[in-house]
N, CA, C and O atoms as CSV, one atom per row, in Angstrom:
chain,resi,resn,atom,element,x,y,z
A,1,MET,N,N,-47.925,-120.501,-95.138
A,1,MET,CA,C,-47.096,-120.205,-93.869
A,1,MET,C,C,-47.848,-119.568,-92.791
A,1,MET,O,O,-48.532,-118.587,-93.085
A,2,ALA,N,N,-47.826,-119.870,-91.917
A,2,ALA,CA,C,-48.650,-119.257,-90.750
A,2,ALA,C,C,-47.572,-117.762,-90.205
A,2,ALA,O,O,-46.356,-117.595,-90.104
A,3,LEU,N,N,-48.390,-117.177,-90.038
A,3,LEU,CA,C,-47.479,-115.657,-89.362
A,3,LEU,C,C,-47.804,-115.604,-87.588
A,3,LEU,O,O,-48.915,-115.588,-87.058
A,4,CYS,N,N,-46.749,-115.587,-87.059
A,4,CYS,CA,C,-46.897,-115.587,-85.705
A,4,CYS,C,C,-46.672,-114.096,-85.230
A,4,CYS,O,O,-45.907,-113.327,-85.810
A,5,PRO,N,N,-47.341,-113.803,-84.231
A,5,PRO,CA,C,-47.273,-112.230,-83.629
A,5,PRO,C,C,-45.754,-112.075,-83.017
A,5,PRO,O,O,-45.179,-113.007,-82.456
A,6,ASN,N,N,-45.310,-111.059,-83.160
A,6,ASN,CA,C,-43.636,-110.703,-83.019
A,6,ASN,C,C,-43.258,-110.930,-81.425
A,6,ASN,O,O,-42.057,-110.924,-81.152
A,7,ASN,N,N,-44.341,-111.155,-80.214
A,7,ASN,CA,C,-43.701,-111.261,-79.285
A,7,ASN,C,C,-43.563,-112.694,-79.185
A,7,ASN,O,O,-42.614,-112.984,-78.455
A,8,ALA,N,N,-44.224,-113.782,-79.700
A,8,ALA,CA,C,-44.000,-114.934,-79.839
A,8,ALA,C,C,-42.324,-115.500,-80.453
A,8,ALA,O,O,-41.518,-116.284,-79.952
A,9,ILE,N,N,-42.286,-114.702,-81.727
A,9,ILE,CA,C,-40.957,-114.518,-82.348
A,9,ILE,C,C,-39.663,-114.776,-81.182
A,9,ILE,O,O,-38.853,-115.684,-80.993
A,10,ASP,N,N,-39.976,-113.379,-80.497
A,10,ASP,CA,C,-39.273,-112.667,-79.580
A,10,ASP,C,C,-38.846,-114.020,-78.489
A,10,ASP,O,O,-37.739,-114.552,-78.402
A,11,LYS,N,N,-39.884,-114.304,-77.852
A,11,LYS,CA,C,-39.625,-115.355,-76.588
A,11,LYS,C,C,-38.859,-116.554,-77.264
A,11,LYS,O,O,-37.836,-117.022,-76.765
A,12,LYS,N,N,-39.495,-117.084,-78.591
A,12,LYS,CA,C,-38.689,-118.078,-79.108
A,12,LYS,C,C,-37.368,-118.125,-79.386
A,12,LYS,O,O,-36.656,-119.127,-79.318
A,13,LEU,N,N,-36.970,-116.771,-79.775
A,13,LEU,CA,C,-35.379,-116.599,-79.889
A,13,LEU,C,C,-34.696,-116.170,-78.551
A,13,LEU,O,O,-33.472,-116.261,-78.453
A,14,ALA,N,N,-35.403,-115.736,-77.592
A,14,ALA,CA,C,-34.758,-115.284,-76.500
A,14,ALA,C,C,-34.810,-116.870,-75.590
A,14,ALA,O,O,-34.311,-116.955,-74.468
A,15,LYS,N,N,-35.347,-117.806,-76.137
A,15,LYS,CA,C,-35.117,-119.085,-75.180
A,15,LYS,C,C,-33.783,-119.915,-76.161
A,15,LYS,O,O,-32.879,-120.621,-75.714
A,16,MET,N,N,-34.021,-119.578,-77.441
A,16,MET,CA,C,-32.854,-120.164,-78.160
A,16,MET,C,C,-31.529,-119.888,-77.686
A,16,MET,O,O,-30.725,-120.730,-77.287
A,17,TYR,N,N,-31.319,-118.351,-77.775
A,17,TYR,CA,C,-29.971,-118.145,-77.520
A,17,TYR,C,C,-29.774,-117.715,-75.574
A,17,TYR,O,O,-28.960,-116.932,-75.085
A,18,ALA,N,N,-30.481,-118.276,-75.085
A,18,ALA,CA,C,-30.336,-118.006,-73.730
A,18,ALA,C,C,-29.008,-118.448,-72.978
A,18,ALA,O,O,-28.604,-117.881,-71.963
A,19,GLU,N,N,-28.554,-119.218,-73.415
A,19,GLU,CA,C,-27.289,-119.770,-73.093
A,19,GLU,C,C,-25.970,-119.603,-73.837
A,19,GLU,O,O,-24.871,-119.970,-73.421
A,20,LYS,N,N,-26.263,-118.914,-75.156
A,20,LYS,CA,C,-25.134,-118.977,-75.802
A,20,LYS,C,C,-24.497,-117.412,-75.856
A,20,LYS,O,O,-25.201,-116.410,-75.731
A,21,VAL,N,N,-23.057,-117.387,-76.061
A,21,VAL,CA,C,-22.357,-116.276,-76.098
A,21,VAL,C,C,-22.833,-115.581,-77.631
A,21,VAL,O,O,-22.768,-116.440,-78.510
A,22,THR,N,N,-23.204,-114.492,-78.046
A,22,THR,CA,C,-23.165,-114.035,-79.447
A,22,THR,C,C,-22.290,-112.912,-79.275
A,22,THR,O,O,-22.451,-112.146,-80.225
A,23,VAL,N,N,-21.497,-112.522,-78.526
A,23,VAL,CA,C,-20.967,-111.085,-78.644
A,23,VAL,C,C,-19.292,-111.595,-78.072
A,23,VAL,O,O,-19.174,-112.337,-77.098
A,24,ASN,N,N,-18.302,-111.158,-78.710
A,24,ASN,CA,C,-16.981,-111.152,-78.299
A,24,ASN,C,C,-16.414,-109.814,-77.049
A,24,ASN,O,O,-15.894,-108.760,-77.414
A,25,LEU,N,N,-16.609,-110.098,-75.931
A,25,LEU,CA,C,-16.707,-108.769,-74.922
A,25,LEU,C,C,-14.978,-108.810,-74.442
A,25,LEU,O,O,-14.680,-108.021,-73.545
A,26,ASP,N,N,-14.158,-109.457,-74.856
A,26,ASP,CA,C,-12.771,-109.433,-74.919
A,26,ASP,C,C,-12.147,-107.936,-75.202
A,26,ASP,O,O,-12.249,-107.500,-76.348
A,27,ASN,N,N,-11.542,-107.186,-74.254
A,27,ASN,CA,C,-10.983,-106.193,-74.687
A,27,ASN,C,C,-9.325,-106.019,-75.262
A,27,ASN,O,O,-8.672,-105.001,-75.489
A,28,ARG,N,N,-9.050,-107.159,-75.356
A,28,ARG,CA,C,-7.910,-107.418,-76.049
A,28,ARG,C,C,-7.665,-107.331,-77.356
A,28,ARG,O,O,-8.510,-107.981,-77.972
A,29,SER,N,N,-6.879,-106.813,-78.063
A,29,SER,CA,C,-6.428,-106.576,-79.499
A,29,SER,C,C,-5.345,-106.958,-79.504
A,29,SER,O,O,-4.423,-106.783,-78.707
A,30,THR,N,N,-5.460,-107.825,-80.954
A,30,THR,CA,C,-4.002,-108.497,-81.638
A,30,THR,C,C,-3.343,-107.787,-82.439
A,30,THR,O,O,-2.279,-108.155,-82.938
A,31,LEU,N,N,-4.069,-106.340,-82.725
A,31,LEU,CA,C,-3.112,-105.549,-83.894
A,31,LEU,C,C,-2.492,-104.630,-82.986
A,31,LEU,O,O,-3.078,-103.903,-82.183
A,32,ASP,N,N,-1.263,-104.722,-83.179
A,32,ASP,CA,C,-0.239,-103.174,-82.768
A,32,ASP,C,C,-0.841,-101.895,-83.231
A,32,ASP,O,O,-1.236,-101.749,-84.388
A,33,PRO,N,N,-0.929,-100.693,-82.047
A,33,PRO,CA,C,-1.855,-99.878,-82.592
A,33,PRO,C,C,-0.833,-98.852,-83.376
A,33,PRO,O,O,-1.403,-98.004,-84.062
A,34,GLU,N,N,0.481,-98.826,-83.363
A,34,GLU,CA,C,1.022,-98.627,-84.390
A,34,GLU,C,C,0.951,-98.539,-85.910
A,34,GLU,O,O,1.041,-97.571,-86.665
A,35,ASP,N,N,0.705,-100.225,-86.198
A,35,ASP,CA,C,0.400,-100.569,-87.532
A,35,ASP,C,C,-1.023,-100.312,-88.020
A,35,ASP,O,O,-1.353,-100.301,-89.205
A,36,PHE,N,N,-1.719,-100.136,-87.121
A,36,PHE,CA,C,-2.940,-99.588,-87.268
A,36,PHE,C,C,-3.113,-98.147,-87.807
A,36,PHE,O,O,-3.811,-97.890,-88.788
A,37,TRP,N,N,-2.384,-97.170,-87.048
A,37,TRP,CA,C,-2.237,-96.006,-87.558
A,37,TRP,C,C,-1.892,-95.595,-88.801
A,37,TRP,O,O,-2.387,-94.713,-89.502
A,38,LYS,N,N,-0.457,-96.766,-89.111
A,38,LYS,CA,C,-0.148,-96.614,-90.452
A,38,LYS,C,C,-1.042,-96.741,-91.380
A,38,LYS,O,O,-1.122,-96.068,-92.407
A,39,THR,N,N,-1.909,-97.829,-90.949
A,39,THR,CA,C,-2.507,-98.391,-92.139
A,39,THR,C,C,-3.685,-96.962,-92.347
A,39,THR,O,O,-3.942,-96.562,-93.483
A,40,MET,N,N,-4.173,-96.456,-91.386
A,40,MET,CA,C,-5.446,-95.375,-91.474
A,40,MET,C,C,-4.657,-94.207,-92.071
A,40,MET,O,O,-5.244,-93.471,-92.865
A,41,GLN,N,N,-3.471,-93.989,-91.782
A,41,GLN,CA,C,-2.848,-93.047,-92.687
A,41,GLN,C,C,-2.629,-93.150,-94.094
A,41,GLN,O,O,-2.584,-92.148,-94.807
A,42,MET,N,N,-2.488,-94.348,-94.544
A,42,MET,CA,C,-2.168,-94.856,-95.869
A,42,MET,C,C,-3.443,-94.925,-96.726
A,42,MET,O,O,-3.428,-94.706,-97.937
A,43,ILE,N,N,-4.575,-95.249,-96.010
A,43,ILE,CA,C,-5.751,-94.883,-96.528
A,43,ILE,C,C,-6.411,-93.287,-96.622
A,43,ILE,O,O,-7.284,-92.777,-97.323
A,44,ALA,N,N,-5.784,-92.941,-95.862
A,44,ALA,CA,C,-6.455,-91.156,-95.785
A,44,ALA,C,C,-5.497,-90.561,-96.973
A,44,ALA,O,O,-5.981,-89.873,-97.871
A,45,VAL,N,N,-4.316,-90.828,-96.921
A,45,VAL,CA,C,-3.601,-90.245,-98.133
A,45,VAL,C,C,-3.980,-90.719,-99.676
A,45,VAL,O,O,-4.005,-89.863,-100.560
A,46,THR,N,N,-4.265,-92.060,-99.966
A,46,THR,CA,C,-5.034,-92.688,-101.182
A,46,THR,C,C,-6.215,-91.848,-101.419
A,46,THR,O,O,-6.396,-91.232,-102.469
A,47,ASN,N,N,-7.183,-91.838,-100.200
A,47,ASN,CA,C,-8.339,-91.252,-100.631
A,47,ASN,C,C,-8.281,-89.725,-100.916
A,47,ASN,O,O,-9.220,-89.176,-101.493
A,48,GLN,N,N,-7.104,-88.990,-100.485
A,48,GLN,CA,C,-7.144,-87.403,-100.549
A,48,GLN,C,C,-6.642,-87.528,-102.133
A,48,GLN,O,O,-7.224,-86.922,-103.032
A,49,ALA,N,N,-5.638,-88.278,-102.333
A,49,ALA,CA,C,-5.026,-88.627,-104.104
A,49,ALA,C,C,-6.007,-88.739,-104.815
A,49,ALA,O,O,-6.009,-88.185,-105.914
A,50,MET,N,N,-7.057,-89.456,-104.393
A,50,MET,CA,C,-8.263,-89.891,-105.404
A,50,MET,C,C,-9.073,-88.828,-105.721
A,50,MET,O,O,-9.265,-88.478,-106.885
A,51,MET,N,N,-9.725,-88.113,-104.445
A,51,MET,CA,C,-10.258,-86.925,-104.441
A,51,MET,C,C,-9.893,-85.687,-105.325
A,51,MET,O,O,-10.740,-84.961,-105.845
A,52,HIS,N,N,-8.499,-85.522,-105.441
A,52,HIS,CA,C,-7.867,-84.675,-106.432
A,52,HIS,C,C,-7.625,-85.064,-107.751
A,52,HIS,O,O,-7.487,-84.238,-108.653
A,53,ILE,N,N,-7.551,-86.548,-107.955
A,53,ILE,CA,C,-7.676,-87.036,-109.226
A,53,ILE,C,C,-9.125,-86.700,-109.809
A,53,ILE,O,O,-9.142,-86.225,-110.945
A,54,LYS,N,N,-10.149,-86.864,-109.258
A,54,LYS,CA,C,-11.328,-86.740,-109.522
A,54,LYS,C,C,-11.605,-85.217,-109.907
A,54,LYS,O,O,-12.442,-84.974,-110.776
A,55,ARG,N,N,-10.931,-84.218,-109.287
A,55,ARG,CA,C,-10.966,-82.670,-109.639
A,55,ARG,C,C,-10.699,-82.290,-111.036
A,55,ARG,O,O,-11.380,-81.532,-111.727
A,56,ILE,N,N,-9.363,-83.060,-111.442
A,56,ILE,CA,C,-8.753,-82.069,-112.512
A,56,ILE,C,C,-9.594,-82.765,-113.814
A,56,ILE,O,O,-9.450,-82.318,-114.952
């Protein structure tokens, strides 16, 4: 298996992906912010409870 210099690989990849969209730049979220914060609160309470259990 032959090895190529990194810049040759970089050029090949740049050519391959020149016309492709590889990221989603939409700022729209389908998640309700209130549901997000409720979920984060549940995770935080669970983590806090687990930390307390490990200390006992």
